[in-house]
VOBA-1610 file (N, C-alpha, C; in pm, whole numbers, padded with zeros to 5 digits, always signed):
BEGIN
Met+00077-00133+00025Met-00017+00011+00004Met+00082+00122+00029Thr+00056+00227-00071Thr+00139+00341-00121Thr+00156+00440-00007Gln+00262+00512+00005Gln+00231+00616+00150Gln+00215+00743+00069Thr+00212+00756-00053Thr+00184+00897-00127Thr+00067+00938-00108Arg+00090+01073-00006Arg-00017+01171-00051Arg-00107+01199-00125Phe-00246+01163-00183Phe-00341+01230-00266Phe-00400+01324-00228Thr-00386+01436-00282Thr-00463+01583-00247Thr-00584+01626-00377Val-00697+01634-00376Val-00750+01652-00440Val-00871+01807-00388Leu-00799+01893-00398Leu-00862+02003-00380Leu-00970+02047-00500Asp-01107+02129-00413Asp-01220+02167-00478Asp-01222+02306-00464Asp-01177+02384-00597Asp-01163+02485-00555Asp-01321+02597-00633Thr-01373+02508-00690Thr-01536+02524-00740Thr-01636+02560-00619Arg-01562+02479-00519Arg-01676+02475-00343Arg-01821+02391-00440Gly-01823+02300-00516Gly-01953+02305-00567Gly-01913+02151-00598His-01817+02084-00554His-01830+01935-00617His-01747+01828-00528Pro-01784+01850-00425Pro-01736+01766-00312Pro-01749+01641-00342Asp-01841+01606-00425Asp-01846+01425-00444Asp-01739+01361-00524Leu-01752+01494-00598Leu-01638+01472-00757Leu-01513+01422-00658Ala-01468+01527-00618Ala-01326+01549-00585Ala-01331+01412-00460Gly-01406+01352-00343Gly-01434+01263-00327Gly-01362+01133-00441Gln-01453+01136-00512Gln-01451+01018-00589Gln-01292+01027-00670Ile-01243+01126-00712Ile-01171+01113-00760Ile-01025+01080-00655Ser-01038+01119-00526Ser-00970+01062-00384Ser-00933+00934-00422Ala-01061+00882-00437Ala-01108+00711-00414Ala-01028+00675-00520Ile-01035+00702-00671Ile-00966+00675-00753Ile-00780+00607-00768Leu-00779+00745-00737Leu-00612+00752-00703Leu-00563+00667-00613His-00606+00623-00484His-00588+00552-00403His-00594+00424-00482Arg-00702+00403-00557Arg-00725+00248-00583Arg-00617+00220-00692Val-00603+00285-00803Val-00504+00307-00951Val-00366+00301-00909Ala-00355+00367-00813Ala-00170+00402-00786Ala-00084+00301-00786Pro-00116+00227-00654Pro-00007+00046-00687Pro-00070+00000-00846Thr-00143-00006-00879Thr-00155-00087-01040Thr-00090+00020-01127Val-00106+00146-01105Val-00013+00262-01259Val+00135+00211-01163Lys+00207+00231-01039Lys+00338+00228-01007Lys+00363+00081-01069Glu+00301-00039-01054Glu+00333-00173-01094Glu+00356-00164-01217Ile+00308-00107-01334Ile+00285-00165-01459Ile+00374-00049-01559Thr+00379+00067-01485Thr+00508+00144-01558Thr+00643+00176-01486Asp+00653+00080-01311Asp+00798+00045-01308Asp+00807+00197-01244Leu+00754+00323-01216Leu+00821+00417-01177Leu+00748+00493-01073Pro+00840+00507-01009Pro+00799+00547-00873Pro+00683+00643-00843Leu+00634+00611-00726Leu+00491+00770-00710Leu+00581+00912-00651Pro+00517+01034-00683Pro+00573+01082-00646Pro+00622+01164-00485Ser+00731+01154-00461Ser+00795+01208-00290Ser+00708+01303-00238Glu+00683+01416-00288Glu+00620+01548-00237Glu+00452+01488-00256Gly+00406+01407-00335Gly+00262+01421-00317Gly+00158+01404-00480Val+00077+01351-00470Val+00023+01367-00616Val-00146+01441-00562Arg-00147+01585-00655Arg-00220+01692-00658Arg-00304+01712-00756Phe-00465+01689-00722Phe-00552+01773-00830Phe-00648+01833-00795Arg-00687+01911-00921Arg-00783+02067-00810Arg-00853+02102-00935Leu-00977+02099-00867Leu-01140+02121-00985Leu-01140+02273-00997Leu-01164+02333-01072Leu-01164+02409-01144Leu-01277+02490-01260Arg-01327+02575-01201Arg-01465+02640-01266Arg-01414+02657-01428Pro-01480+02673-01515Pro-01422+02663-01679Pro-01346+02801-01676Lys-01372+02917-01619Lys-01285+03037-01632Lys-01181+03069-01549Ala-01178+02950-01457Ala-01052+02956-01383Ala-00944+02856-01444Trp-00985+02729-01508Trp-00936+02646-01571Trp-00877+02714-01683Arg-00920+02783-01746Arg-00888+02861-01904Arg-00753+02966-01837Glu-00783+03031-01738Glu-00622+03110-01689Glu-00555+03024-01644Glu-00572+02914-01542Glu-00467+02838-01546Glu-00354+02778-01644Tyr-00496+02739-01777Tyr-00390+02685-01893Tyr-00314+02782-01933Arg-00363+02937-01944Arg-00266+03012-01992Arg-00183+03080-01883Gln-00176+03105-01787Gln-00051+03120-01670Gln+00007+03001-01684Asn-00034+02848-01700Asn+00089+02771-01716Asn+00176+02813-01837Leu+00170+02856-01950Leu+00242+02868-02057Leu+00315+02992-02052His+00266+03094-01948His+00370+03217-01896His+00456+03146-01804Arg+00413+03121-01731Arg+00546+03025-01613Arg+00633+02928-01690Val+00588+02862-01801Val+00698+02764-01907Val+00766+02874-01968Leu+00746+02980-01998Leu+00784+03107-02087Leu+00921+03158-01959Ala+00880+03202-01873Ala+00967+03290-01759Ala+01074+03159-01730Arg+01021+03043-01708Arg+01132+02917-01656Arg+01247+02969-01803Asp+01211+02978-01879Asp+01283+02963-02006Asp+01399+03068-02004Ile+01326+03212-02020Ile+01382+03319-01983Ile+01508+03316-01828Ala+01459+03283-01753Ala+01544+03259-01620Ala+01672+03172-01667Asp+01654+03070-01734Asp+01757+02926-01739Asp+01814+02930-01884Leu+01775+03050-01969Leu+01825+03017-02115Leu+01883+03116-02126Asp+02000+03165-02239Asp+02067+03252-02278Asp+01989+03343-02380Leu+01942+03378-02390Leu+01804+03437-02494Leu+01797+03544-02522Ser+01823+03608-02648Ser+01816+03767-02695Ser+01699+03809-02690Pro+01696+03908-02683Pro+01561+03992-02678Pro+01469+03988-02760Lys+01520+03978-02855Lys+01420+03949-03002Lys+01371+03821-02980Gln+01413+03713-02905Gln+01335+03543-02896Gln+01250+03569-02805Ile+01255+03668-02709Ile+01190+03655-02582Ile+01079+03716-02632Asp+01072+03880-02686Asp+00947+03897-02795Asp+00903+03856-02871Ala+00963+03772-02939Ala+00858+03653-03053Ala+00812+03550-02923Ala+00863+03488-02851Ala+00789+03393-02783Ala+00652+03447-02696Arg+00696+03598-02693Arg+00562+03667-02578Arg+00442+03708-02682Thr+00510+03726-02813Thr+00364+03764-02896Thr+00312+03664-02938Gly+00411+03514-02942Gly+00319+03395-02981Gly+00184+03365-02866Leu+00268+03401-02740Leu+00156+03364-02612Leu+00012+03466-02668Lys+00053+03559-02705Lys-00075+03668-02655Lys-00136+03618-02823Ile-00128+03613-02909Ile-00178+03534-03010Ile-00237+03447-02993Thr-00193+03338-02937Thr-00280+03225-02885Thr-00322+03230-02751Gly-00396+03346-02763Gly-00439+03320-02607Gly-00605+03307-02620Phe-00600+03318-02721Phe-00768+03245-02710Phe-00788+03103-02756Val-00676+03008-02758Val-00727+02822-02755Val-00773+02814-02616Pro-00755+02860-02525Pro-00828+02770-02403Pro-00981+02785-02392Ala-00991+02901-02470Ala-01163+02910-02450Ala-01260+02828-02612Leu-01148+02777-02688Leu-01216+02705-02798Leu-01183+02547-02735Val-01049+02517-02659Val-01042+02386-02661Val-01117+02338-02499Trp-01131+02411-02385Trp-01166+02326-02268Trp-01272+02259-02237Pro-01409+02279-02291Pro-01485+02142-02312Pro-01454+01984-02400Met-01335+02006-02420Met-01256+01888-02463Met-01164+01841-02404Val-01108+01906-02314Val-00978+01866-02221Val-01058+01806-02091Leu-01003+01723-02066Leu-01091+01591-01984Leu-01003+01641-01835Ala-00851+01669-01879Ala-00800+01687-01745Ala-00661+01731-01798Ser-00573+01819-01731Ser-00454+01863-01820Ser-00357+01830-01657Thr-00212+01832-01704Thr-00125+01808-01557Thr+00046+01912-01632Gln+00032+01970-01565Gln+00113+02068-01540Gln+00240+02148-01407Lys+00290+02192-01419Lys+00372+02227-01296Lys+00277+02382-01261Ala+00267+02347-01109Ala+00131+02477-01067Ala+00283+02612-01043Ala+00189+02716-00975Ala+00245+02857-00953Ala+00371+02805-00860Asp+00337+02697-00751Asp+00386+02690-00661Asp+00514+02588-00705Gly+00539+02523-00828Gly+00639+02449-00887Gly+00610+02280-00836Gln+00503+02251-00801Gln+00448+02134-00751Gln+00369+02089-00908Cys+00376+01977-00954Cys+00322+01912-01069Cys+00149+01898-01024Glu+00085+01958-01109Glu-00078+01941-01045Glu-00115+01905-01188Thr-00251+01833-01145Thr-00365+01796-01256Thr-00438+01863-01234Val-00515+01971-01315Val-00605+02090-01294Val-00742+02025-01415Ile-00881+02017-01392Ile-00983+01976-01402Ile-01090+02099-01398Ala-01166+02077-01503Ala-01265+02140-01515Ala-01408+02043-01506Pro-01466+02018-01404Pro-01579+01899-01369Pro-01683+01931-01540Arg-01712+02051-01547Arg-01797+02079-01638Arg-01744+02001-01789Ala-01625+02011-01841Ala-01547+01941-01919Ala-01565+01796-01891Leu-01522+01753-01769Leu-01568+01604-01770Leu-01739+01554-01801His-01804+01648-01766His-01955+01658-01810His-01944+01629-01969His-01900+01728-02000His-01905+01742-02183His-01842+01649-02237Gly-01720+01558-02166Gly-01641+01480-02240Gly-01716+01341-02217Gly-01840+01291-02152Gly-01892+01182-02081Gly-01813+01129-01962Ala-01753+01182-01915Ala-01650+01099-01787Ala-01754+01101-01659Leu-01858+01196-01674Leu-01910+01158-01517Leu-02020+01103-01547Ala-02057+01043-01634Ala-02157+00896-01694Ala-02114+00782-01698Asp-01984+00753-01652Asp-01931+00632-01706Asp-01802+00645-01606Glu-01803+00560-01480Glu-01703+00534-01388Glu-01564+00467-01473Arg-01569+00380-01568Arg-01436+00338-01639Arg-01349+00468-01714Val-01506+00539-01737Val-01366+00667-01817Val-01323+00762-01736Leu-01401+00758-01609Leu-01322+00874-01497Leu-01219+00835-01460Leu-01234+00651-01443Leu-01097+00595-01355Leu-00999+00599-01471Gln-01007+00606-01616Gln-00907+00606-01730Gln-00856+00759-01694Val-00959+00805-01726Val-00897+00979-01696Val-00785+00988-01580Val-00814+00963-01480Val-00751+00947-01337Val-00606+00887-01334Ala-00598+00820-01399Ala-00483+00695-01447Ala-00409+00794-01517His-00487+00761-01639His-00400+00865-01722His-00307+00957-01671Glu-00341+01058-01598Glu-00345+01214-01509Glu-00190+01129-01441Leu-00260+01033-01396Leu-00178+01024-01266Leu-00002+00993-01315Val-00021+00895-01446Val+00091+00865-01547Val+00163+01005-01535His+00101+01079-01576His+00222+01213-01573His+00280+01261-01462His+00211+01255-01363His+00275+01300-01264His+00407+01182-01228Leu+00364+01063-01238Leu+00447+00972-01227Leu+00609+00966-01316Gln+00579+01028-01493Gln+00669+01072-01550Gln+00757+01199-01514Asp+00687+01301-01477Asp+00750+01413-01425Asp+00838+01401-01303Glu+00830+01286-01208Glu+00883+01224-01095Glu+01021+01204-01138Ala+00970+01065-01245Ala+01126+01041-01325Ala+01244+01100-01378Arg+01159+01237-01427Arg+01245+01335-01522Arg+01299+01416-01408Ser+01295+01453-01284Ser+01367+01471-01200Ser+01455+01612-01191Gly+01364+01659-01304Gly+01394+01817-01338Gly+01450+01832-01445Thr+01449+01690-01518Thr+01501+01751-01666Thr+01340+01833-01721Val+01400+01957-01832Val+01280+02032-01814Val+01265+01969-02033Trp+01113+01924-02036Trp+01078+01849-02168Trp+00986+01978-02225Lys+00907+02066-02139Lys+00804+02143-02187Lys+00896+02290-02193Thr+00901+02347-02336Thr+00993+02452-02354Thr+00940+02545-02485Phe+00945+02668-02495Phe+00951+02717-02619Phe+01069+02686-02690Phe+01139+02693-02655Phe+01297+02678-02681Phe+01377+02526-02698Pro+01319+02398-02774Pro+01375+02321-02722Pro+01507+02279-02773Gln+01558+02331-02886Gln+01734+02329-02910Gln+01810+02399-02831Gln+01776+02508-02761Gln+01906+02568-02617Gln+01820+02481-02520Arg+01722+02368-02522Arg+01712+02288-02383Arg+01747+02117-02418Glu+01849+02194-02521Glu+01919+02007-02598Glu+01790+01879-02624Ile+01687+01865-02662Ile+01605+01875-02719Ile+01587+01890-02848Leu+01691+01779-02912Leu+01691+01764-03048Leu+01602+01685-03154Ala+01523+01635-03040Ala+01400+01558-03137Ala+01300+01679-03195Pro+01166+01616-03291Pro+01139+01686-03351Pro+01001+01763-03265Pro+00946+01834-03230Pro+00847+01870-03111Pro+00759+01776-03093Arg+00712+01718-03191Arg+00579+01637-03181Arg+00606+01486-03103Ser+00747+01447-03098Ser+00825+01353-02991Ser+00814+01339-02878Val+00783+01469-02813Val+00767+01488-02671Val+00582+01458-02643Ser+00527+01496-02693Ser+00397+01487-02672Ser+00356+01349-02697Thr+00448+01288-02832Thr+00404+01173-02807Thr+00461+01050-02770Val+00549+01062-02682Val+00578+00970-02571Val+00533+01034-02491Leu+00485+01134-02421Leu+00422+01155-02286Leu+00300+01134-02271Glu+00208+01149-02414Glu+00078+01122-02446Glu+00046+00969-02435Gly+00166+00888-02511Gly+00174+00761-02553Gly+00183+00681-02469His+00254+00719-02391His+00297+00658-02275His+00190+00641-02163Ala+00127+00740-02150Ala+00013+00745-02050Ala-00151+00664-02096Thr-00111+00688-02223Thr-00255+00622-02313Thr-00247+00475-02295Trp-00086+00421-02325Trp-00080+00259-02300Trp-00081+00195-02183Ala-00089+00318-02068Ala-00060+00248-01938Ala-00218+00275-01883Asp-00247+00361-01895Asp-00450+00349-01939Asp-00498+00251-01919Arg-00462+00188-02025Arg-00558+00109-02126Arg-00482-00035-02052Gln-00339-00070-01993Gln-00307-00135-01949Gln-00399-00148-01743Val-00424-00037-01669Val-00487-00048-01603Val-00652-00053-01574Thr-00672-00001-01728Thr-00837-00040-01682Thr-00831-00189-01733Thr-00758-00212-01806Thr-00811-00388-01887Thr-00728-00467-01761Arg-00683-00415-01658Arg-00655-00480-01528Arg-00773-00507-01451Leu-00837-00394-01437Leu-00965-00371-01340Leu-01068-00431-01387Phe-01104-00421-01525Phe-01236-00413-01584Phe-01207-00546-01645Gly-01106-00618-01688Gly-01117-00698-01807Gly-01121-00656-01961Thr-01124-00513-02004Thr-01099-00461-02121Thr-01097-00323-02096Ser-01019-00257-02167Ser-00957-00113-02207Ser-01082-00025-02189Ala-01087+00072-02119Ala-01175+00160-02113Ala-01102+00285-02257Asp-01235+00350-02316Asp-01196+00447-02373Asp-01279+00561-02443His-01228+00666-02360His-01313+00789-02344His-01361+00847-02430Arg-01254+00815-02574Arg-01339+00865-02677Arg-01464+00793-02712Gln-01506+00690-02666Gln-01676+00621-02671Gln-01754+00675-02636Ala-01711+00733-02506Ala-01822+00826-02393Ala-01917+00931-02487Arg-02048+00911-02432Arg-02128+01000-02499Arg-02104+01149-02467Lys-02086+01266-02606Lys-02036+01378-02561Lys-02142+01481-02599Ser-02119+01581-02506Ser-02287+01719-02503Ser-02235+01774-02652Trp-02375+01845-02653Trp-02329+01942-02823Trp-02260+02025-02781Arg-02204+02074-02644Arg-02085+02162-02659Arg-01961+02079-02714Tyr-01975+01970-02662Tyr-01850+01931-02709Tyr-01851+01911-02861Arg-01945+01871-02925Arg-01956+01825-03051Arg-01923+01947-03140Leu-01997+02053-03064Leu-01974+02226-03128Leu-01793+02248-03185His-01718+02232-03075His-01605+02257-03081His-01534+02147-03101Ser-01582+02074-03107Ser-01477+01983-03197Ser-01499+01980-03346Ser-01569+02074-03362Ser-01634+02048-03507Ser-01555+02181-03565Leu-01486+02243-03501Leu-01428+02391-03540Leu-01362+02373-03649Pro-01323+02508-03701Pro-01244+02417-03832Pro-01050+02422-03742Gly-00979+02323-03786Gly-00851+02377-03787Gly-00828+02328-03598Ile-00934+02308-03539Ile-00936+02260-03358Ile-00804+02148-03357Gly-00803+02077-03440Gly-00687+01965-03436Gly-00591+01953-03433Arg-00539+02070-03451Arg-00370+02166-03451Arg-00344+02218-03317Leu-00460+02215-03260Leu-00472+02342-03154Leu-00390+02223-03024Gly-00345+02069-03069Gly-00263+02010-02943Gly-00226+01860-03027Pro-00205+01803-02950Pro-00162+01644-02956Pro-00299+01580-03060Ser-00288+01532-03144Ser-00345+01475-03199Ser-00407+01343-03192Arg-00541+01266-03241Arg-00565+01137-03168Arg-00454+01022-03260Glu-00422+01078-03357Glu-00336+00964-03412Glu-00175+00962-03346Gly-00118+01104-03266Gly+00001+01082-03218Gly-00039+01002-03097Tyr-00166+01037-03018Tyr-00195+00969-02889Tyr-00166+00814-02902Glu-00240+00755-03081Glu-00241+00622-03111Glu-00064+00579-03115Gln-00017+00661-03199Gln+00100+00605-03277Gln+00222+00616-03120Gly+00195+00693-03000Gly+00310+00685-02867Gly+00223+00567-02842Ala+00100+00561-02800Ala+00048+00398-02728Ala+00141+00302-02789Gln+00150+00248-02950Gln+00210+00143-03027Gln+00370+00180-03001Leu+00436+00249-02992Leu+00568+00289-02991Leu+00626+00236-02828Ile+00558+00298-02695Ile+00609+00227-02573Ile+00514+00084-02571Gly+00377+00048-02651Gly+00372-00107-02654Gly+00448-00208-02734His+00560-00142-02830His+00618-00232-02882His+00723-00245-02791Ala+00791-00118-02742Ala+00903-00131-02673Ala+00876-00198-02548Thr+00779-00194-02466Thr+00777-00268-02325Thr+00728-00424-02383Ala+00666-00476-02447Ala+00655-00615-02555Ala+00772-00665-02578Ala+00841-00613-02623Ala+00992-00623-02629Ala+01089-00656-02561His+01091-00561-02498His+01223-00512-02358His+01189-00502-02245Gly+01030-00504-02233Gly+01005-00435-02083Gly+01009-00321-02040Val+00961-00277-01933Val+00909-00132-01904Val+01079-00035-01863Gly+01123-00113-01841Gly+01288-00097-01800Gly+01345-00033-01935Leu+01350-00067-02035Leu+01430+00005-02166Leu+01354+00123-02179Val+01213+00126-02220Val+01133+00298-02219Val+01189+00344-02107Asn+01160+00295-01960Asn+01191+00405-01832Asn+01372+00473-01884Arg+01423+00442-01950Arg+01590+00517-01980Arg+01561+00631-02061Ile+01415+00698-02092Ile+01401+00780-02187Ile+01387+00943-02088Trp+01338+00893-01970Trp+01306+00998-01884Trp+01432+01133-01833Lys+01539+01003-01845Lys+01634+01121-01781Lys+01774+01107-01904Asp+01753+01075-02042Asp+01778+01078-02162Asp+01725+01158-02252Leu+01716+01264-02273Leu+01691+01326-02422Leu+01693+01311-02531Ser+01838+01278-02556Ser+01871+01212-02670Ser+01784+01085-02734Leu+01745+01022-02629Leu+01669+00913-02680Leu+01515+00938-02687Leu+01486+01079-02719Leu+01327+01041-02769Leu+01348+01045-02939Pro+01212+00977-02968Pro+01219+00935-03109Pro+01199+01046-03209Thr+01302+00990-03308Thr+01304+01072-03425Thr+01135+01056-03513Thr+01116+01159-03601Thr+01006+01178-03688Thr+01009+00993-03771Asp+01092+00961-03818Asp+01101+00800-03868Asp+01044+00713-03741Glu+01110+00733-03679Glu+01089+00629-03575Glu+00990+00594-03455Ile+00893+00746-03471Ile+00756+00728-03451Ile+00718+00632-03511Ala+00706+00638-03646Ala+00688+00527-03734Ala+00699+00392-03715Asp+00792+00390-03688Asp+00921+00226-03718Asp+00932+00222-03520Pro+00826+00166-03463Pro+00869+00150-03321Pro+00980+00057-03307Gln+01045-00043-03421Gln+01162-00101-03387Gln+01270-00058-03408Ala+01308+00047-03472Ala+01424+00151-03534Ala+01443+00192-03366Trp+01310+00243-03343Trp+01338+00314-03185Trp+01422+00207-03066Thr+01321+00119-03069Thr+01360+00056-02983Thr+01492-00025-02937Leu+01597-00041-03121Leu+01677-00070-03087Leu+01773+00012-03054Arg+01744+00139-03091Arg+01823+00283-03075Arg+01855+00304-02909Ile+01741+00249-02869Ile+01735+00263-02710Ile+01845+00174-02650Lys+01834+00089-02694Lys+01867-00109-02645Lys+02055-00071-02650Gln+02054+00003-02777Gln+02234+00013-02806Gln+02285+00171-02747Gly+02185+00242-02687Gly+02215+00373-02609Gly+02282+00469-02716Ser+02269+00453-02839Ser+02312+00570-02931Ser+02200+00690-02901Leu+02306+00833-02961Leu+02219+00919-02943Leu+02183+00960-03106His+02150+01105-03119His+02094+01128-03217His+02253+01204-03285Ala+02225+01190-03417Ala+02336+01210-03483Ala+02320+01415-03514
//
């Protein structure tokens, strides 16, 4: 039985039952997530926070500003680079208003530096997660995996506006493919073990608002694609089936092992490179 502290804060002050449900799920799935991924649970605990949609959208924006602030503090950036990044944030400031009903949960660094999952209960409603216990458990397990990934990275920065300066030589989609693919692979393993078959939140009944937002032109380009999740899950699934989770877990501390574009489509080639310990050319 894990000793990790699980905290679920209800900043909406209107969903105490949901907060309790999520807390119970965390305690239920944590041992299985830990076993399947062979990653340690966070030493400082796991925190989930329920927010109203407006507060969730603001937190989404503030997280990006914190990412940029960290880049500015850590990297030797020119004023031109900083201005361009700030302009980009202003231009994309409308994104949270478009995507929030479709984002069931998001895990990121909070203002106090702790890894945190933020959830708008209304988004869970729009995505059908509140009407299906299996789907809600899948969502919670998926986000918990992100907490374990963050712990395993031990401070290595993966989210940045300047990947080359962070020595992330892989293509931009590589990071999301690995992070989301690994979490997707794991949540399917967890739900299969608990329910006999894997849960799939995409099959849950969606609200009219969810369908409206998902039909907006270009909406699919504002985040990781469904194809990216699937390719990532296949990538991780192939590596673990062939060589075990220990091989995959090498990537958390070695950015050079992130897959290239060709390797995302060829899991065997990526697995072979990790096994050999070779670096990007």
